[in-house]
C-alpha positions as YAML, in Angstrom:
chain: A
units: angstrom
residues:
- id: 1
  name: MET
  ca: [0.00, 0.00, 0.00]
- id: 2
  name: ASN
  ca: [1.44, 3.38, -0.94]
- id: 3
  name: ALA
  ca: [1.18, 6.43, 1.33]
- id: 4
  name: TYR
  ca: [-1.70, 8.02, -0.60]
- id: 5
  name: ASP
  ca: [-3.77, 4.83, -0.46]
- id: 6
  name: ALA
  ca: [-3.02, 4.44, 3.26]
- id: 7
  name: ILE
  ca: [-4.30, 7.98, 3.84]
- id: 8
  name: MET
  ca: [-7.36, 7.70, 1.60]
- id: 9
  name: THR
  ca: [-8.52, 4.36, 3.05]
- id: 10
  name: ARG
  ca: [-7.87, 5.02, 6.76]
- id: 11
  name: ARG
  ca: [-10.98, 4.81, 8.94]
- id: 12
  name: SER
  ca: [-11.47, 4.80, 12.69]
- id: 13
  name: ALA
  ca: [-12.13, 1.42, 14.32]
- id: 14
  name: ARG
  ca: [-14.20, 1.21, 17.50]
- id: 15
  name: ASN
  ca: [-14.40, -2.55, 18.01]
- id: 16
  name: TYR
  ca: [-11.32, -4.71, 18.58]
- id: 17
  name: LYS
  ca: [-10.27, -8.30, 19.02]
- id: 18
  name: PRO
  ca: [-8.35, -8.94, 22.26]
- id: 19
  name: ASP
  ca: [-5.26, -10.13, 20.32]
- id: 20
  name: MET
  ca: [-2.08, -8.21, 21.09]
- id: 21
  name: ILE
  ca: [-0.20, -6.54, 18.25]
- id: 22
  name: GLU
  ca: [3.12, -8.20, 17.41]
- id: 23
  name: ALA
  ca: [6.21, -6.42, 18.78]
- id: 24
  name: ASP
  ca: [7.63, -5.59, 15.34]
- id: 25
  name: LYS
  ca: [4.36, -3.95, 14.25]
- id: 26
  name: LEU
  ca: [4.13, -2.01, 17.51]
- id: 27
  name: GLU
  ca: [7.69, -0.76, 17.01]
- id: 28
  name: LYS
  ca: [6.80, 0.44, 13.48]
- id: 29
  name: LEU
  ca: [3.78, 2.32, 14.82]
- id: 30
  name: VAL
  ca: [5.82, 4.06, 17.50]
- id: 31
  name: ASN
  ca: [8.63, 4.93, 15.09]
- id: 32
  name: ALA
  ca: [6.11, 6.39, 12.64]
- id: 33
  name: GLY
  ca: [5.05, 8.72, 15.46]
- id: 34
  name: ARG
  ca: [8.59, 9.54, 16.52]
- id: 35
  name: TYR
  ca: [9.51, 10.53, 12.96]
- id: 36
  name: ALA
  ca: [6.62, 12.99, 12.57]
- id: 37
  name: PRO
  ca: [7.47, 16.65, 11.99]
- id: 38
  name: SER
  ca: [7.72, 18.92, 15.02]
- id: 39
  name: GLY
  ca: [8.02, 22.68, 15.41]
- id: 40
  name: GLY
  ca: [11.66, 23.71, 15.07]
- id: 41
  name: ASN
  ca: [12.51, 19.99, 15.06]
- id: 42
  name: SER
  ca: [12.01, 20.13, 18.84]
- id: 43
  name: GLN
  ca: [11.04, 16.43, 19.14]
- id: 44
  name: THR
  ca: [9.43, 16.97, 22.56]
- id: 45
  name: ASN
  ca: [6.61, 14.40, 22.30]
- id: 46
  name: HIS
  ca: [6.63, 11.83, 25.11]
- id: 47
  name: PHE
  ca: [5.02, 8.54, 24.03]
- id: 48
  name: PHE
  ca: [3.45, 6.23, 26.60]
- id: 49
  name: VAL
  ca: [2.88, 2.90, 24.85]
- id: 50
  name: ILE
  ca: [0.47, 1.08, 27.13]
- id: 51
  name: THR
  ca: [-0.24, -2.62, 26.61]
- id: 52
  name: ASP
  ca: [-0.86, -3.48, 30.27]
- id: 53
  name: LYS
  ca: [-4.61, -4.11, 30.65]
- id: 54
  name: ALA
  ca: [-4.54, -3.05, 34.29]
- id: 55
  name: VAL
  ca: [-3.02, 0.35, 33.42]
- id: 56
  name: ILE
  ca: [-5.52, 0.91, 30.59]
- id: 57
  name: GLY
  ca: [-8.28, -0.15, 32.98]
- id: 58
  name: LYS
  ca: [-7.14, 2.35, 35.61]
- id: 59
  name: LEU
  ca: [-7.12, 5.19, 33.05]
- id: 60
  name: VAL
  ca: [-10.61, 4.16, 31.91]
- id: 61
  name: GLU
  ca: [-11.79, 4.12, 35.54]
- id: 62
  name: LEU
  ca: [-10.28, 7.56, 36.27]
- id: 63
  name: ALA
  ca: [-11.74, 9.05, 33.08]
- id: 64
  name: GLN
  ca: [-15.21, 7.69, 33.77]
- id: 65
  name: ALA
  ca: [-15.15, 9.09, 37.32]
- id: 66
  name: ALA
  ca: [-13.99, 12.52, 36.10]
- id: 67
  name: PHE
  ca: [-16.54, 12.73, 33.27]
- id: 68
  name: ALA
  ca: [-19.37, 11.54, 35.55]
- id: 69
  name: LYS
  ca: [-18.79, 14.64, 37.74]
- id: 70
  name: MET
  ca: [-19.18, 17.02, 34.77]
- id: 71
  name: GLU
  ca: [-22.38, 18.67, 33.66]
- id: 72
  name: ILE
  ca: [-23.56, 18.94, 30.07]
- id: 73
  name: THR
  ca: [-24.38, 22.44, 28.91]
- id: 74
  name: GLU
  ca: [-25.88, 23.77, 25.71]
- id: 75
  name: ASP
  ca: [-22.45, 24.48, 24.22]
- id: 76
  name: THR
  ca: [-20.68, 21.27, 25.32]
- id: 77
  name: TYR
  ca: [-18.75, 19.77, 22.42]
- id: 78
  name: VAL
  ca: [-20.70, 16.81, 20.97]
- id: 79
  name: SER
  ca: [-18.06, 14.12, 21.68]
- id: 80
  name: LEU
  ca: [-17.41, 15.45, 25.19]
- id: 81
  name: LYS
  ca: [-21.17, 15.45, 25.76]
- id: 82
  name: ALA
  ca: [-21.27, 11.75, 24.80]
- id: 83
  name: SER
  ca: [-18.38, 10.93, 27.17]
- id: 84
  name: ILE
  ca: [-20.13, 12.69, 30.05]
- id: 85
  name: ALA
  ca: [-23.51, 11.04, 29.38]
- id: 86
  name: LYS
  ca: [-22.02, 7.54, 29.00]
- id: 87
  name: SER
  ca: [-19.92, 8.00, 32.15]
- id: 88
  name: LYS
  ca: [-22.98, 8.97, 34.17]
- id: 89
  name: GLU
  ca: [-24.65, 5.73, 32.96]
- id: 90
  name: GLY
  ca: [-21.60, 3.69, 34.04]
- id: 91
  name: GLY
  ca: [-19.44, 1.14, 32.25]
- id: 92
  name: TYR
  ca: [-17.93, 3.72, 29.88]
- id: 93
  name: SER
  ca: [-14.65, 2.79, 28.18]
- id: 94
  name: PHE
  ca: [-13.09, 5.46, 25.99]
- id: 95
  name: CYS
  ca: [-10.68, 3.01, 24.36]
- id: 96
  name: TYR
  ca: [-13.17, 0.49, 22.96]
- id: 97
  name: ASN
  ca: [-11.28, -2.47, 24.50]
- id: 98
  name: ALA
  ca: [-8.30, -2.00, 22.17]
- id: 99
  name: PRO
  ca: [-5.21, -3.86, 23.41]
- id: 100
  name: VAL
  ca: [-2.88, -0.88, 22.84]
- id: 101
  name: LEU
  ca: [-3.29, 2.71, 24.02]
- id: 102
  name: VAL
  ca: [-0.61, 5.26, 23.09]
- id: 103
  name: VAL
  ca: [-0.83, 8.44, 25.13]
- id: 104
  name: VAL
  ca: [1.20, 11.37, 23.81]
- id: 105
  name: ALA
  ca: [2.31, 14.09, 26.19]
- id: 106
  name: ASN
  ca: [4.30, 17.23, 25.50]
- id: 107
  name: ARG
  ca: [5.57, 20.25, 27.39]
- id: 108
  name: LYS
  ca: [2.74, 22.38, 28.78]
- id: 109
  name: ASP
  ca: [4.49, 25.68, 28.00]
- id: 110
  name: TYR
  ca: [5.51, 24.74, 24.44]
- id: 111
  name: GLY
  ca: [3.47, 26.58, 21.81]
- id: 112
  name: ASN
  ca: [3.40, 23.70, 19.33]
- id: 113
  name: ASN
  ca: [2.42, 20.95, 21.81]
- id: 114
  name: ILE
  ca: [-0.95, 20.08, 20.25]
- id: 115
  name: ALA
  ca: [0.26, 20.33, 16.63]
- id: 116
  name: ASP
  ca: [3.30, 18.11, 17.26]
- id: 117
  name: THR
  ca: [1.18, 15.55, 19.11]
- id: 118
  name: VAL
  ca: [-1.42, 15.40, 16.35]
- id: 119
  name: ALA
  ca: [1.22, 15.04, 13.61]
- id: 120
  name: ALA
  ca: [2.70, 12.06, 15.46]
- id: 121
  name: ILE
  ca: [-0.69, 10.42, 16.01]
- id: 122
  name: GLU
  ca: [-1.69, 10.86, 12.37]
- id: 123
  name: ASN
  ca: [1.58, 9.23, 11.23]
- id: 124
  name: MET
  ca: [0.87, 6.28, 13.52]
- id: 125
  name: MET
  ca: [-2.71, 5.92, 12.27]
- id: 126
  name: ILE
  ca: [-1.60, 5.87, 8.63]
- id: 127
  name: GLU
  ca: [1.05, 3.26, 9.45]
- id: 128
  name: ALA
  ca: [-1.58, 1.20, 11.30]
- id: 129
  name: ASN
  ca: [-3.70, 1.10, 8.15]
- id: 130
  name: GLU
  ca: [-0.73, -0.13, 6.14]
- id: 131
  name: LEU
  ca: [-0.17, -2.86, 8.75]
- id: 132
  name: ASN
  ca: [-3.84, -3.98, 8.57]
- id: 133
  name: LEU
  ca: [-4.49, -2.67, 12.08]
- id: 134
  name: GLY
  ca: [-7.37, -0.60, 13.31]
- id: 135
  name: SER
  ca: [-6.87, 2.73, 15.03]
- id: 136
  name: CYS
  ca: [-8.90, 5.53, 16.54]
- id: 137
  name: TYR
  ca: [-7.91, 9.00, 17.76]
- id: 138
  name: ILE
  ca: [-8.80, 9.44, 21.44]
- id: 139
  name: ASN
  ca: [-9.51, 12.91, 22.91]
- id: 140
  name: GLN
  ca: [-10.68, 11.95, 26.38]
- id: 141
  name: LEU
  ca: [-7.34, 12.12, 28.21]
- id: 142
  name: LYS
  ca: [-6.54, 15.46, 26.55]
- id: 143
  name: TRP
  ca: [-9.85, 16.82, 27.86]
- id: 144
  name: LEU
  ca: [-8.76, 15.66, 31.32]
- id: 145
  name: ASN
  ca: [-5.14, 16.80, 31.14]
- id: 146
  name: GLU
  ca: [-5.55, 19.07, 34.20]
- id: 147
  name: GLU
  ca: [-7.80, 16.68, 36.16]
- id: 148
  name: PRO
  ca: [-5.85, 16.02, 39.38]
- id: 149
  name: GLU
  ca: [-6.31, 12.24, 39.63]
- id: 150
  name: VAL
  ca: [-5.57, 11.59, 35.95]
- id: 151
  name: LEU
  ca: [-2.56, 13.92, 36.14]
- id: 152
  name: ALA
  ca: [-1.26, 12.17, 39.28]
- id: 153
  name: TYR
  ca: [-1.63, 8.73, 37.68]
- id: 154
  name: MET
  ca: [0.12, 9.83, 34.48]
- id: 155
  name: ARG
  ca: [2.96, 11.15, 36.66]
- id: 156
  name: GLN
  ca: [3.19, 7.72, 38.31]
- id: 157
  name: LEU
  ca: [3.61, 6.30, 34.79]
- id: 158
  name: GLY
  ca: [6.51, 8.68, 34.10]
- id: 159
  name: MET
  ca: [5.01, 11.90, 32.80]
- id: 160
  name: ARG
  ca: [7.11, 14.85, 33.90]
- id: 161
  name: GLU
  ca: [5.81, 17.81, 35.95]
- id: 162
  name: ASP
  ca: [5.99, 20.18, 32.97]
- id: 163
  name: GLU
  ca: [4.14, 17.79, 30.61]
- id: 164
  name: ARG
  ca: [0.46, 17.29, 29.86]
- id: 165
  name: VAL
  ca: [-1.43, 14.85, 27.64]
- id: 166
  name: TYR
  ca: [-2.36, 16.39, 24.28]
- id: 167
  name: GLY
  ca: [-3.66, 13.32, 22.45]
- id: 168
  name: SER
  ca: [-4.01, 9.56, 22.45]
- id: 169
  name: VAL
  ca: [-4.63, 6.79, 19.97]
- id: 170
  name: ILE
  ca: [-5.70, 3.16, 20.22]
- id: 171
  name: PHE
  ca: [-4.55, 0.25, 18.07]
- id: 172
  name: GLY
  ca: [-5.52, -3.36, 17.57]
- id: 173
  name: TYR
  ca: [-6.95, -5.91, 15.21]
- id: 174
  name: PRO
  ca: [-10.44, -4.81, 14.22]
- id: 175
  name: GLN
  ca: [-13.37, -7.02, 15.14]
- id: 176
  name: THR
  ca: [-14.52, -7.41, 11.53]
- id: 177
  name: GLU
  ca: [-15.57, -10.43, 9.50]
- id: 178
  name: ASP
  ca: [-12.28, -10.55, 7.58]
- id: 179
  name: GLY
  ca: [-10.15, -9.17, 10.43]
- id: 180
  name: LEU
  ca: [-9.11, -6.18, 8.32]
- id: 181
  name: PRO
  ca: [-9.83, -2.50, 8.92]
- id: 182
  name: ASN
  ca: [-12.87, -0.97, 7.28]
- id: 183
  name: ARG
  ca: [-11.51, 0.85, 4.24]
- id: 184
  name: GLU
  ca: [-14.81, 1.91, 2.70]
- id: 185
  name: PRO
  ca: [-14.40, 5.40, 1.21]
- id: 186
  name: LEU
  ca: [-16.22, 8.20, 3.00]
- id: 187
  name: LYS
  ca: [-17.61, 11.07, 0.98]
- id: 188
  name: ARG
  ca: [-16.24, 14.47, 2.02]
- id: 189
  name: LYS
  ca: [-18.92, 16.75, 3.45]
- id: 190
  name: GLY
  ca: [-16.66, 19.60, 4.51]
- id: 191
  name: ASN
  ca: [-13.04, 20.72, 4.43]
- id: 192
  name: GLU
  ca: [-13.60, 23.41, 1.80]
- id: 193
  name: VAL
  ca: [-10.80, 24.03, -0.71]
- id: 194
  name: THR
  ca: [-10.11, 27.37, -2.39]
- id: 195
  name: TYR
  ca: [-7.48, 27.42, -5.12]
- id: 196
  name: ILE
  ca: [-5.93, 30.84, -5.71]
...
């Protein structure tokens, strides 16, 4: 699969088999993220590659507890609204039971922290498609990057005092009939282009 095809056929997967990704594939995913562009070639992303079910479970538990305390308002972002509502119901898992969660942190006071994080995650998602793996961008831990209990737990995992989470991504083998990611083309309904 060439790069263009990997980009054009990438879709988010929200249902995964429990099978762990092979070590060589996981290394390719992480390297794809590490080789993403960064502002001024700063390379300040900090990747937490989490395959331990207990650690993922603890992050899920902390996120559900934090979201359950929040209130939905008229202007609450649609995805955040869904996370809050599902957390209040109980049993909410933001990572769809994927066997791998990669949390990307960066320096809090660095002006390109979100952009660098997103570039790395996009690289990893494109590489996942090439490797016949499913992936999905995860916002929940970014929304909670100042929540005290989530912050404390991420620090236990090695996140430095001056870092915050700016994005996450999940990976695994999709729970599909053929075991491959859904690559059905999606019609564009936005992202206007003006040629000048």
